[in-house]
mmJSON file of the N, C-alpha and C atoms, coordinates in Angstrom:
{"data_MODEL":{"atom_site":{
"group_PDB":["ATOM","ATOM","ATOM","ATOM","ATOM","ATOM","ATOM","ATOM","ATOM","ATOM","ATOM","ATOM","ATOM","ATOM","ATOM","ATOM","ATOM","ATOM","ATOM","ATOM","ATOM","ATOM","ATOM","ATOM","ATOM","ATOM","ATOM","ATOM","ATOM","ATOM","ATOM","ATOM","ATOM","ATOM","ATOM","ATOM","ATOM","ATOM","ATOM","ATOM","ATOM","ATOM","ATOM","ATOM","ATOM","ATOM","ATOM","ATOM","ATOM","ATOM","ATOM","ATOM","ATOM","ATOM","ATOM","ATOM","ATOM","ATOM","ATOM","ATOM","ATOM","ATOM","ATOM","ATOM","ATOM","ATOM","ATOM","ATOM","ATOM","ATOM","ATOM","ATOM","ATOM","ATOM","ATOM","ATOM","ATOM","ATOM","ATOM","ATOM","ATOM","ATOM","ATOM","ATOM","ATOM","ATOM","ATOM","ATOM","ATOM","ATOM","ATOM","ATOM","ATOM","ATOM","ATOM","ATOM","ATOM","ATOM","ATOM","ATOM","ATOM","ATOM","ATOM","ATOM","ATOM","ATOM","ATOM","ATOM","ATOM","ATOM","ATOM","ATOM","ATOM","ATOM","ATOM","ATOM","ATOM","ATOM","ATOM","ATOM","ATOM","ATOM","ATOM","ATOM","ATOM","ATOM","ATOM","ATOM","ATOM","ATOM","ATOM","ATOM","ATOM","ATOM","ATOM","ATOM","ATOM","ATOM","ATOM","ATOM","ATOM","ATOM","ATOM","ATOM","ATOM","ATOM","ATOM","ATOM","ATOM","ATOM","ATOM","ATOM","ATOM","ATOM","ATOM","ATOM","ATOM","ATOM","ATOM","ATOM","ATOM","ATOM","ATOM","ATOM","ATOM","ATOM","ATOM","ATOM","ATOM","ATOM","ATOM","ATOM","ATOM","ATOM","ATOM","ATOM","ATOM","ATOM","ATOM","ATOM","ATOM","ATOM","ATOM","ATOM","ATOM","ATOM","ATOM","ATOM","ATOM","ATOM","ATOM","ATOM","ATOM","ATOM","ATOM","ATOM","ATOM","ATOM","ATOM","ATOM","ATOM","ATOM","ATOM","ATOM","ATOM","ATOM","ATOM","ATOM","ATOM","ATOM","ATOM","ATOM","ATOM","ATOM","ATOM","ATOM","ATOM","ATOM","ATOM","ATOM","ATOM","ATOM"],
"id":[1,2,3,4,5,6,7,8,9,10,11,12,13,14,15,16,17,18,19,20,21,22,23,24,25,26,27,28,29,30,31,32,33,34,35,36,37,38,39,40,41,42,43,44,45,46,47,48,49,50,51,52,53,54,55,56,57,58,59,60,61,62,63,64,65,66,67,68,69,70,71,72,73,74,75,76,77,78,79,80,81,82,83,84,85,86,87,88,89,90,91,92,93,94,95,96,97,98,99,100,101,102,103,104,105,106,107,108,109,110,111,112,113,114,115,116,117,118,119,120,121,122,123,124,125,126,127,128,129,130,131,132,133,134,135,136,137,138,139,140,141,142,143,144,145,146,147,148,149,150,151,152,153,154,155,156,157,158,159,160,161,162,163,164,165,166,167,168,169,170,171,172,173,174,175,176,177,178,179,180,181,182,183,184,185,186,187,188,189,190,191,192,193,194,195,196,197,198,199,200,201,202,203,204,205,206,207,208,209,210,211,212,213,214,215,216,217,218,219,220,221,222],
"type_symbol":["N","C","C","N","C","C","N","C","C","N","C","C","N","C","C","N","C","C","N","C","C","N","C","C","N","C","C","N","C","C","N","C","C","N","C","C","N","C","C","N","C","C","N","C","C","N","C","C","N","C","C","N","C","C","N","C","C","N","C","C","N","C","C","N","C","C","N","C","C","N","C","C","N","C","C","N","C","C","N","C","C","N","C","C","N","C","C","N","C","C","N","C","C","N","C","C","N","C","C","N","C","C","N","C","C","N","C","C","N","C","C","N","C","C","N","C","C","N","C","C","N","C","C","N","C","C","N","C","C","N","C","C","N","C","C","N","C","C","N","C","C","N","C","C","N","C","C","N","C","C","N","C","C","N","C","C","N","C","C","N","C","C","N","C","C","N","C","C","N","C","C","N","C","C","N","C","C","N","C","C","N","C","C","N","C","C","N","C","C","N","C","C","N","C","C","N","C","C","N","C","C","N","C","C","N","C","C","N","C","C","N","C","C","N","C","C","N","C","C","N","C","C"],
"label_atom_id":["N","CA","C","N","CA","C","N","CA","C","N","CA","C","N","CA","C","N","CA","C","N","CA","C","N","CA","C","N","CA","C","N","CA","C","N","CA","C","N","CA","C","N","CA","C","N","CA","C","N","CA","C","N","CA","C","N","CA","C","N","CA","C","N","CA","C","N","CA","C","N","CA","C","N","CA","C","N","CA","C","N","CA","C","N","CA","C","N","CA","C","N","CA","C","N","CA","C","N","CA","C","N","CA","C","N","CA","C","N","CA","C","N","CA","C","N","CA","C","N","CA","C","N","CA","C","N","CA","C","N","CA","C","N","CA","C","N","CA","C","N","CA","C","N","CA","C","N","CA","C","N","CA","C","N","CA","C","N","CA","C","N","CA","C","N","CA","C","N","CA","C","N","CA","C","N","CA","C","N","CA","C","N","CA","C","N","CA","C","N","CA","C","N","CA","C","N","CA","C","N","CA","C","N","CA","C","N","CA","C","N","CA","C","N","CA","C","N","CA","C","N","CA","C","N","CA","C","N","CA","C","N","CA","C","N","CA","C","N","CA","C","N","CA","C","N","CA","C","N","CA","C","N","CA","C","N","CA","C"],
"label_alt_id":[null,null,null,null,null,null,null,null,null,null,null,null,null,null,null,null,null,null,null,null,null,null,null,null,null,null,null,null,null,null,null,null,null,null,null,null,null,null,null,null,null,null,null,null,null,null,null,null,null,null,null,null,null,null,null,null,null,null,null,null,null,null,null,null,null,null,null,null,null,null,null,null,null,null,null,null,null,null,null,null,null,null,null,null,null,null,null,null,null,null,null,null,null,null,null,null,null,null,null,null,null,null,null,null,null,null,null,null,null,null,null,null,null,null,null,null,null,null,null,null,null,null,null,null,null,null,null,null,null,null,null,null,null,null,null,null,null,null,null,null,null,null,null,null,null,null,null,null,null,null,null,null,null,null,null,null,null,null,null,null,null,null,null,null,null,null,null,null,null,null,null,null,null,null,null,null,null,null,null,null,null,null,null,null,null,null,null,null,null,null,null,null,null,null,null,null,null,null,null,null,null,null,null,null,null,null,null,null,null,null,null,null,null,null,null,null,null,null,null,null,null,null],
"label_comp_id":["MET","MET","MET","ASN","ASN","ASN","GLY","GLY","GLY","MET","MET","MET","SER","SER","SER","ASP","ASP","ASP","VAL","VAL","VAL","ARG","ARG","ARG","LEU","LEU","LEU","THR","THR","THR","LEU","LEU","LEU","HIS","HIS","HIS","SER","SER","SER","GLN","GLN","GLN","GLU","GLU","GLU","LEU","LEU","LEU","GLU","GLU","GLU","ALA","ALA","ALA","GLY","GLY","GLY","GLN","GLN","GLN","GLU","GLU","GLU","PRO","PRO","PRO","ALA","ALA","ALA","MET","MET","MET","SER","SER","SER","THR","THR","THR","LEU","LEU","LEU","THR","THR","THR","ARG","ARG","ARG","ASN","ASN","ASN","ARG","ARG","ARG","TRP","TRP","TRP","SER","SER","SER","LEU","LEU","LEU","PHE","PHE","PHE","TRP","TRP","TRP","CYS","CYS","CYS","ARG","ARG","ARG","ARG","ARG","ARG","ARG","ARG","ARG","THR","THR","THR","ARG","ARG","ARG","LYS","LYS","LYS","ALA","ALA","ALA","LEU","LEU","LEU","LEU","LEU","LEU","ASP","ASP","ASP","LEU","LEU","LEU","THR","THR","THR","ALA","ALA","ALA","GLU","GLU","GLU","GLN","GLN","GLN","LEU","LEU","LEU","ARG","ARG","ARG","ASP","ASP","ASP","ILE","ILE","ILE","GLY","GLY","GLY","LEU","LEU","LEU","THR","THR","THR","ALA","ALA","ALA","GLU","GLU","GLU","GLN","GLN","GLN","ALA","ALA","ALA","ARG","ARG","ARG","GLN","GLN","GLN","GLU","GLU","GLU","GLY","GLY","GLY","LEU","LEU","LEU","LYS","LYS","LYS","PRO","PRO","PRO","PHE","PHE","PHE","TRP","TRP","TRP","ARG","ARG","ARG","SER","SER","SER"],
"label_asym_id":["A","A","A","A","A","A","A","A","A","A","A","A","A","A","A","A","A","A","A","A","A","A","A","A","A","A","A","A","A","A","A","A","A","A","A","A","A","A","A","A","A","A","A","A","A","A","A","A","A","A","A","A","A","A","A","A","A","A","A","A","A","A","A","A","A","A","A","A","A","A","A","A","A","A","A","A","A","A","A","A","A","A","A","A","A","A","A","A","A","A","A","A","A","A","A","A","A","A","A","A","A","A","A","A","A","A","A","A","A","A","A","A","A","A","A","A","A","A","A","A","A","A","A","A","A","A","A","A","A","A","A","A","A","A","A","A","A","A","A","A","A","A","A","A","A","A","A","A","A","A","A","A","A","A","A","A","A","A","A","A","A","A","A","A","A","A","A","A","A","A","A","A","A","A","A","A","A","A","A","A","A","A","A","A","A","A","A","A","A","A","A","A","A","A","A","A","A","A","A","A","A","A","A","A","A","A","A","A","A","A","A","A","A","A","A","A","A","A","A","A","A","A"],
"label_entity_id":["1","1","1","1","1","1","1","1","1","1","1","1","1","1","1","1","1","1","1","1","1","1","1","1","1","1","1","1","1","1","1","1","1","1","1","1","1","1","1","1","1","1","1","1","1","1","1","1","1","1","1","1","1","1","1","1","1","1","1","1","1","1","1","1","1","1","1","1","1","1","1","1","1","1","1","1","1","1","1","1","1","1","1","1","1","1","1","1","1","1","1","1","1","1","1","1","1","1","1","1","1","1","1","1","1","1","1","1","1","1","1","1","1","1","1","1","1","1","1","1","1","1","1","1","1","1","1","1","1","1","1","1","1","1","1","1","1","1","1","1","1","1","1","1","1","1","1","1","1","1","1","1","1","1","1","1","1","1","1","1","1","1","1","1","1","1","1","1","1","1","1","1","1","1","1","1","1","1","1","1","1","1","1","1","1","1","1","1","1","1","1","1","1","1","1","1","1","1","1","1","1","1","1","1","1","1","1","1","1","1","1","1","1","1","1","1","1","1","1","1","1","1"],
"label_seq_id":[1,1,1,2,2,2,3,3,3,4,4,4,5,5,5,6,6,6,7,7,7,8,8,8,9,9,9,10,10,10,11,11,11,12,12,12,13,13,13,14,14,14,15,15,15,16,16,16,17,17,17,18,18,18,19,19,19,20,20,20,21,21,21,22,22,22,23,23,23,24,24,24,25,25,25,26,26,26,27,27,27,28,28,28,29,29,29,30,30,30,31,31,31,32,32,32,33,33,33,34,34,34,35,35,35,36,36,36,37,37,37,38,38,38,39,39,39,40,40,40,41,41,41,42,42,42,43,43,43,44,44,44,45,45,45,46,46,46,47,47,47,48,48,48,49,49,49,50,50,50,51,51,51,52,52,52,53,53,53,54,54,54,55,55,55,56,56,56,57,57,57,58,58,58,59,59,59,60,60,60,61,61,61,62,62,62,63,63,63,64,64,64,65,65,65,66,66,66,67,67,67,68,68,68,69,69,69,70,70,70,71,71,71,72,72,72,73,73,73,74,74,74],
"pdbx_PDB_ins_code":[null,null,null,null,null,null,null,null,null,null,null,null,null,null,null,null,null,null,null,null,null,null,null,null,null,null,null,null,null,null,null,null,null,null,null,null,null,null,null,null,null,null,null,null,null,null,null,null,null,null,null,null,null,null,null,null,null,null,null,null,null,null,null,null,null,null,null,null,null,null,null,null,null,null,null,null,null,null,null,null,null,null,null,null,null,null,null,null,null,null,null,null,null,null,null,null,null,null,null,null,null,null,null,null,null,null,null,null,null,null,null,null,null,null,null,null,null,null,null,null,null,null,null,null,null,null,null,null,null,null,null,null,null,null,null,null,null,null,null,null,null,null,null,null,null,null,null,null,null,null,null,null,null,null,null,null,null,null,null,null,null,null,null,null,null,null,null,null,null,null,null,null,null,null,null,null,null,null,null,null,null,null,null,null,null,null,null,null,null,null,null,null,null,null,null,null,null,null,null,null,null,null,null,null,null,null,null,null,null,null,null,null,null,null,null,null,null,null,null,null,null,null],
"Cartn_x":[70.289,71.474,71.502,71.731,71.783,73.152,73.561,74.595,75.716,76.345,77.053,77.754,76.903,77.245,77.786,76.639,77.649,78.966,79.415,80.559,81.636,81.431,82.152,82.292,81.671,81.382,82.305,82.104,83.29,84.564,84.639,86.105,86.552,85.969,86.332,86.388,85.835,86.503,87.659,87.818,88.983,90.176,89.961,91.035,91.392,90.434,90.815,91.555,90.922,91.666,92.895,93.302,94.636,95.492,94.796,95.495,96.433,95.635,95.58,94.579,94.711,94.251,92.953,91.954,90.747,91.594,91.16,91.533,90.346,90.922,90.235,89.134,88.07,87.526,88.025,87.907,87.812,87.409,86.101,84.799,85.665,86.115,86.317,87.163,88.708,89.907,89.857,88.31,88.042,87.686,86.817,85.791,86.607,87.411,89.206,89.378,90.091,90.904,90.109,88.555,87.761,88.24,87.682,87.273,88.792,89.806,91.303,91.412,90.841,91.041,90.431,89.026,88.06,88.853,89.046,89.729,90.931,91.877,92.805,92.764,92.006,91.355,90.94,89.945,89.136,89.759,90.922,91.634,92.418,93.006,93.851,93.086,91.738,90.602,90.849,91.105,91.162,92.741,93.208,94.897,94.811,93.789,94.447,93.804,94.68,94.636,93.389,93.189,92.148,92.037,93.534,94.09,94.179,94.373,93.941,92.646,91.85,90.469,89.945,89.919,89.77,89.767,91.136,91.568,90.674,90.536,89.473,87.797,87.125,86.284,85.305,86.59,85.407,85.603,84.576,84.322,85.071,85.323,86.318,85.208,83.767,82.659,82.701,82.349,82.36,83.199,84.818,85.625,85.621,85.282,85.231,83.746,82.949,81.725,81.889,83.06,83.326,84.545,85.362,86.577,86.39,84.957,84.426,83.717,83.514,82.137,83.167,82.2,82.99,83.582,84.414,85.079,83.928,82.971,82.573,80.909,81.051,79.734,80.504,79.554,79.953,79.17],
"Cartn_y":[170.972,171.075,172.244,172.596,173.825,174.66,176.115,176.928,176.178,175.659,174.888,174.193,173.021,171.806,172.218,173.042,173.287,173.705,174.74,175.2,174.291,173.073,172.135,170.958,170.668,170.321,170.924,171.948,172.788,172.815,173.153,173.043,171.744,170.639,169.072,168.756,169.331,168.919,169.686,171.165,171.482,171.35,170.414,169.44,168.491,167.764,166.244,166.606,168.194,168.389,168.9,169.431,170.088,169.007,167.26,166.149,166.369,167.065,167.258,166.277,166.166,165.34,166.046,165.806,167.162,167.292,168.436,168.979,168.134,168.0,167.107,169.025,168.81,169.798,170.005,171.341,171.319,170.755,170.491,169.609,168.018,167.796,166.187,165.936,166.985,166.535,166.878,167.966,168.107,166.943,166.389,164.661,163.731,163.54,162.594,162.742,163.507,163.914,164.263,164.085,163.909,162.334,161.29,159.95,159.68,159.962,159.369,159.908,160.965,161.433,160.479,159.945,159.606,157.964,157.615,156.041,156.029,156.894,157.104,157.267,158.065,158.049,157.18,156.325,155.387,153.675,154.035,152.289,153.263,153.862,154.568,154.3,154.407,154.475,152.916,152.087,150.471,149.998,150.686,150.705,151.088,151.798,152.479,151.668,151.887,151.142,151.564,150.65,150.547,152.388,152.351,153.511,155.195,155.098,155.86,156.29,155.239,155.075,155.926,155.354,156.255,157.879,157.781,159.82,160.079,159.834,160.601,160.274,159.722,159.301,158.55,157.588,156.426,154.966,154.658,152.768,151.92,150.982,150.036,149.788,149.536,149.293,150.556,151.658,152.781,152.683,152.576,152.988,152.055,150.926,149.15,149.951,150.66,150.74,152.051,152.723,154.068,153.592,153.043,152.234,151.389,150.495,149.539,150.19,151.373,152.456,152.419,152.114,152.551,154.111,154.838,155.857,157.23,156.396,157.332,157.309,157.139,157.358,158.161,159.647,160.481,159.493],
"Cartn_z":[86.53,87.157,87.866,89.033,89.845,88.937,89.351,88.85,89.06,90.635,91.08,90.181,89.67,89.224,87.677,87.096,86.109,86.169,87.077,87.319,87.69,88.579,88.832,87.732,86.843,85.475,84.449,84.548,83.538,83.909,85.046,85.428,85.801,85.803,85.647,84.198,83.268,81.811,81.678,81.956,81.768,82.175,83.781,83.777,83.594,82.753,82.003,80.922,79.795,78.693,79.111,79.743,80.359,81.003,81.288,81.796,82.989,83.963,85.094,85.691,87.266,88.605,88.688,88.832,89.249,90.705,91.054,92.803,93.527,94.803,95.672,96.321,96.592,97.447,98.602,99.331,100.318,101.407,101.075,101.941,101.737,100.71,101.152,101.9,101.698,102.563,103.89,104.189,105.771,105.994,105.424,105.632,106.223,105.564,105.048,106.713,106.537,108.051,109.119,109.307,110.384,110.562,109.123,109.466,109.912,109.695,110.086,111.57,111.863,112.948,114.083,113.953,114.335,115.07,113.496,113.689,114.906,114.495,115.286,116.96,116.935,118.203,119.103,118.251,118.693,118.875,117.782,118.145,119.277,119.665,121.001,122.035,121.978,123.246,123.712,122.665,122.928,123.775,123.482,124.155,125.663,125.882,127.613,128.446,129.421,130.989,131.523,132.522,133.671,134.057,134.539,135.23,134.482,132.842,131.9,131.504,131.468,131.47,132.802,133.82,134.701,134.914,134.735,134.209,133.426,132.588,131.457,131.449,132.895,132.878,132.437,131.784,130.869,132.002,131.23,131.618,130.681,131.079,130.171,129.141,129.621,128.383,127.962,128.207,127.532,126.337,126.911,125.482,124.973,125.108,124.367,122.875,123.656,122.572,121.587,122.033,121.599,120.366,120.967,120.077,118.911,118.814,117.957,116.836,117.021,116.481,115.059,113.946,112.571,112.525,111.852,111.439,110.697,110.617,109.458,110.273,111.734,112.597,113.731,113.808,114.912,116.105],
"occupancy":[1.0,1.0,1.0,1.0,1.0,1.0,1.0,1.0,1.0,1.0,1.0,1.0,1.0,1.0,1.0,1.0,1.0,1.0,1.0,1.0,1.0,1.0,1.0,1.0,1.0,1.0,1.0,1.0,1.0,1.0,1.0,1.0,1.0,1.0,1.0,1.0,1.0,1.0,1.0,1.0,1.0,1.0,1.0,1.0,1.0,1.0,1.0,1.0,1.0,1.0,1.0,1.0,1.0,1.0,1.0,1.0,1.0,1.0,1.0,1.0,1.0,1.0,1.0,1.0,1.0,1.0,1.0,1.0,1.0,1.0,1.0,1.0,1.0,1.0,1.0,1.0,1.0,1.0,1.0,1.0,1.0,1.0,1.0,1.0,1.0,1.0,1.0,1.0,1.0,1.0,1.0,1.0,1.0,1.0,1.0,1.0,1.0,1.0,1.0,1.0,1.0,1.0,1.0,1.0,1.0,1.0,1.0,1.0,1.0,1.0,1.0,1.0,1.0,1.0,1.0,1.0,1.0,1.0,1.0,1.0,1.0,1.0,1.0,1.0,1.0,1.0,1.0,1.0,1.0,1.0,1.0,1.0,1.0,1.0,1.0,1.0,1.0,1.0,1.0,1.0,1.0,1.0,1.0,1.0,1.0,1.0,1.0,1.0,1.0,1.0,1.0,1.0,1.0,1.0,1.0,1.0,1.0,1.0,1.0,1.0,1.0,1.0,1.0,1.0,1.0,1.0,1.0,1.0,1.0,1.0,1.0,1.0,1.0,1.0,1.0,1.0,1.0,1.0,1.0,1.0,1.0,1.0,1.0,1.0,1.0,1.0,1.0,1.0,1.0,1.0,1.0,1.0,1.0,1.0,1.0,1.0,1.0,1.0,1.0,1.0,1.0,1.0,1.0,1.0,1.0,1.0,1.0,1.0,1.0,1.0,1.0,1.0,1.0,1.0,1.0,1.0,1.0,1.0,1.0,1.0,1.0,1.0],
"B_iso_or_equiv":[0.0,0.0,0.0,0.0,0.0,0.0,0.0,0.0,0.0,0.0,0.0,0.0,0.0,0.0,0.0,0.0,0.0,0.0,0.0,0.0,0.0,0.0,0.0,0.0,0.0,0.0,0.0,0.0,0.0,0.0,0.0,0.0,0.0,0.0,0.0,0.0,0.0,0.0,0.0,0.0,0.0,0.0,0.0,0.0,0.0,0.0,0.0,0.0,0.0,0.0,0.0,0.0,0.0,0.0,0.0,0.0,0.0,0.0,0.0,0.0,0.0,0.0,0.0,0.0,0.0,0.0,0.0,0.0,0.0,0.0,0.0,0.0,0.0,0.0,0.0,0.0,0.0,0.0,0.0,0.0,0.0,0.0,0.0,0.0,0.0,0.0,0.0,0.0,0.0,0.0,0.0,0.0,0.0,0.0,0.0,0.0,0.0,0.0,0.0,0.0,0.0,0.0,0.0,0.0,0.0,0.0,0.0,0.0,0.0,0.0,0.0,0.0,0.0,0.0,0.0,0.0,0.0,0.0,0.0,0.0,0.0,0.0,0.0,0.0,0.0,0.0,0.0,0.0,0.0,0.0,0.0,0.0,0.0,0.0,0.0,0.0,0.0,0.0,0.0,0.0,0.0,0.0,0.0,0.0,0.0,0.0,0.0,0.0,0.0,0.0,0.0,0.0,0.0,0.0,0.0,0.0,0.0,0.0,0.0,0.0,0.0,0.0,0.0,0.0,0.0,0.0,0.0,0.0,0.0,0.0,0.0,0.0,0.0,0.0,0.0,0.0,0.0,0.0,0.0,0.0,0.0,0.0,0.0,0.0,0.0,0.0,0.0,0.0,0.0,0.0,0.0,0.0,0.0,0.0,0.0,0.0,0.0,0.0,0.0,0.0,0.0,0.0,0.0,0.0,0.0,0.0,0.0,0.0,0.0,0.0,0.0,0.0,0.0,0.0,0.0,0.0,0.0,0.0,0.0,0.0,0.0,0.0],
"pdbx_formal_charge":[null,null,null,null,null,null,null,null,null,null,null,null,null,null,null,null,null,null,null,null,null,null,null,null,null,null,null,null,null,null,null,null,null,null,null,null,null,null,null,null,null,null,null,null,null,null,null,null,null,null,null,null,null,null,null,null,null,null,null,null,null,null,null,null,null,null,null,null,null,null,null,null,null,null,null,null,null,null,null,null,null,null,null,null,null,null,null,null,null,null,null,null,null,null,null,null,null,null,null,null,null,null,null,null,null,null,null,null,null,null,null,null,null,null,null,null,null,null,null,null,null,null,null,null,null,null,null,null,null,null,null,null,null,null,null,null,null,null,null,null,null,null,null,null,null,null,null,null,null,null,null,null,null,null,null,null,null,null,null,null,null,null,null,null,null,null,null,null,null,null,null,null,null,null,null,null,null,null,null,null,null,null,null,null,null,null,null,null,null,null,null,null,null,null,null,null,null,null,null,null,null,null,null,null,null,null,null,null,null,null,null,null,null,null,null,null,null,null,null,null,null,null],
"auth_seq_id":[1,1,1,2,2,2,3,3,3,4,4,4,5,5,5,6,6,6,7,7,7,8,8,8,9,9,9,10,10,10,11,11,11,12,12,12,13,13,13,14,14,14,15,15,15,16,16,16,17,17,17,18,18,18,19,19,19,20,20,20,21,21,21,22,22,22,23,23,23,24,24,24,25,25,25,26,26,26,27,27,27,28,28,28,29,29,29,30,30,30,31,31,31,32,32,32,33,33,33,34,34,34,35,35,35,36,36,36,37,37,37,38,38,38,39,39,39,40,40,40,41,41,41,42,42,42,43,43,43,44,44,44,45,45,45,46,46,46,47,47,47,48,48,48,49,49,49,50,50,50,51,51,51,52,52,52,53,53,53,54,54,54,55,55,55,56,56,56,57,57,57,58,58,58,59,59,59,60,60,60,61,61,61,62,62,62,63,63,63,64,64,64,65,65,65,66,66,66,67,67,67,68,68,68,69,69,69,70,70,70,71,71,71,72,72,72,73,73,73,74,74,74],
"auth_comp_id":["MET","MET","MET","ASN","ASN","ASN","GLY","GLY","GLY","MET","MET","MET","SER","SER","SER","ASP","ASP","ASP","VAL","VAL","VAL","ARG","ARG","ARG","LEU","LEU","LEU","THR","THR","THR","LEU","LEU","LEU","HIS","HIS","HIS","SER","SER","SER","GLN","GLN","GLN","GLU","GLU","GLU","LEU","LEU","LEU","GLU","GLU","GLU","ALA","ALA","ALA","GLY","GLY","GLY","GLN","GLN","GLN","GLU","GLU","GLU","PRO","PRO","PRO","ALA","ALA","ALA","MET","MET","MET","SER","SER","SER","THR","THR","THR","LEU","LEU","LEU","THR","THR","THR","ARG","ARG","ARG","ASN","ASN","ASN","ARG","ARG","ARG","TRP","TRP","TRP","SER","SER","SER","LEU","LEU","LEU","PHE","PHE","PHE","TRP","TRP","TRP","CYS","CYS","CYS","ARG","ARG","ARG","ARG","ARG","ARG","ARG","ARG","ARG","THR","THR","THR","ARG","ARG","ARG","LYS","LYS","LYS","ALA","ALA","ALA","LEU","LEU","LEU","LEU","LEU","LEU","ASP","ASP","ASP","LEU","LEU","LEU","THR","THR","THR","ALA","ALA","ALA","GLU","GLU","GLU","GLN","GLN","GLN","LEU","LEU","LEU","ARG","ARG","ARG","ASP","ASP","ASP","ILE","ILE","ILE","GLY","GLY","GLY","LEU","LEU","LEU","THR","THR","THR","ALA","ALA","ALA","GLU","GLU","GLU","GLN","GLN","GLN","ALA","ALA","ALA","ARG","ARG","ARG","GLN","GLN","GLN","GLU","GLU","GLU","GLY","GLY","GLY","LEU","LEU","LEU","LYS","LYS","LYS","PRO","PRO","PRO","PHE","PHE","PHE","TRP","TRP","TRP","ARG","ARG","ARG","SER","SER","SER"],
"auth_asym_id":["A","A","A","A","A","A","A","A","A","A","A","A","A","A","A","A","A","A","A","A","A","A","A","A","A","A","A","A","A","A","A","A","A","A","A","A","A","A","A","A","A","A","A","A","A","A","A","A","A","A","A","A","A","A","A","A","A","A","A","A","A","A","A","A","A","A","A","A","A","A","A","A","A","A","A","A","A","A","A","A","A","A","A","A","A","A","A","A","A","A","A","A","A","A","A","A","A","A","A","A","A","A","A","A","A","A","A","A","A","A","A","A","A","A","A","A","A","A","A","A","A","A","A","A","A","A","A","A","A","A","A","A","A","A","A","A","A","A","A","A","A","A","A","A","A","A","A","A","A","A","A","A","A","A","A","A","A","A","A","A","A","A","A","A","A","A","A","A","A","A","A","A","A","A","A","A","A","A","A","A","A","A","A","A","A","A","A","A","A","A","A","A","A","A","A","A","A","A","A","A","A","A","A","A","A","A","A","A","A","A","A","A","A","A","A","A","A","A","A","A","A","A"],
"auth_atom_id":["N","CA","C","N","CA","C","N","CA","C","N","CA","C","N","CA","C","N","CA","C","N","CA","C","N","CA","C","N","CA","C","N","CA","C","N","CA","C","N","CA","C","N","CA","C","N","CA","C","N","CA","C","N","CA","C","N","CA","C","N","CA","C","N","CA","C","N","CA","C","N","CA","C","N","CA","C","N","CA","C","N","CA","C","N","CA","C","N","CA","C","N","CA","C","N","CA","C","N","CA","C","N","CA","C","N","CA","C","N","CA","C","N","CA","C","N","CA","C","N","CA","C","N","CA","C","N","CA","C","N","CA","C","N","CA","C","N","CA","C","N","CA","C","N","CA","C","N","CA","C","N","CA","C","N","CA","C","N","CA","C","N","CA","C","N","CA","C","N","CA","C","N","CA","C","N","CA","C","N","CA","C","N","CA","C","N","CA","C","N","CA","C","N","CA","C","N","CA","C","N","CA","C","N","CA","C","N","CA","C","N","CA","C","N","CA","C","N","CA","C","N","CA","C","N","CA","C","N","CA","C","N","CA","C","N","CA","C","N","CA","C","N","CA","C","N","CA","C","N","CA","C","N","CA","C","N","CA","C"],
"pdbx_PDB_model_num":[1,1,1,1,1,1,1,1,1,1,1,1,1,1,1,1,1,1,1,1,1,1,1,1,1,1,1,1,1,1,1,1,1,1,1,1,1,1,1,1,1,1,1,1,1,1,1,1,1,1,1,1,1,1,1,1,1,1,1,1,1,1,1,1,1,1,1,1,1,1,1,1,1,1,1,1,1,1,1,1,1,1,1,1,1,1,1,1,1,1,1,1,1,1,1,1,1,1,1,1,1,1,1,1,1,1,1,1,1,1,1,1,1,1,1,1,1,1,1,1,1,1,1,1,1,1,1,1,1,1,1,1,1,1,1,1,1,1,1,1,1,1,1,1,1,1,1,1,1,1,1,1,1,1,1,1,1,1,1,1,1,1,1,1,1,1,1,1,1,1,1,1,1,1,1,1,1,1,1,1,1,1,1,1,1,1,1,1,1,1,1,1,1,1,1,1,1,1,1,1,1,1,1,1,1,1,1,1,1,1,1,1,1,1,1,1,1,1,1,1,1,1]
}}}
């Protein structure tokens, strides 16, 4: 294991011994925030009218393709 993994394991074991929930890393929190943002905006694309799509420069087909992408894909 590398040094960073050893530190994480030590901190995790200390949290468990103290009866605490392990802290979520900032990277994990940021990743989930990104996923939720993608999901929300992609679902919103599916609800736009033809006029709204024209305003943002997308065709209905482009909006549909983007809106149906899974949230974990960029």
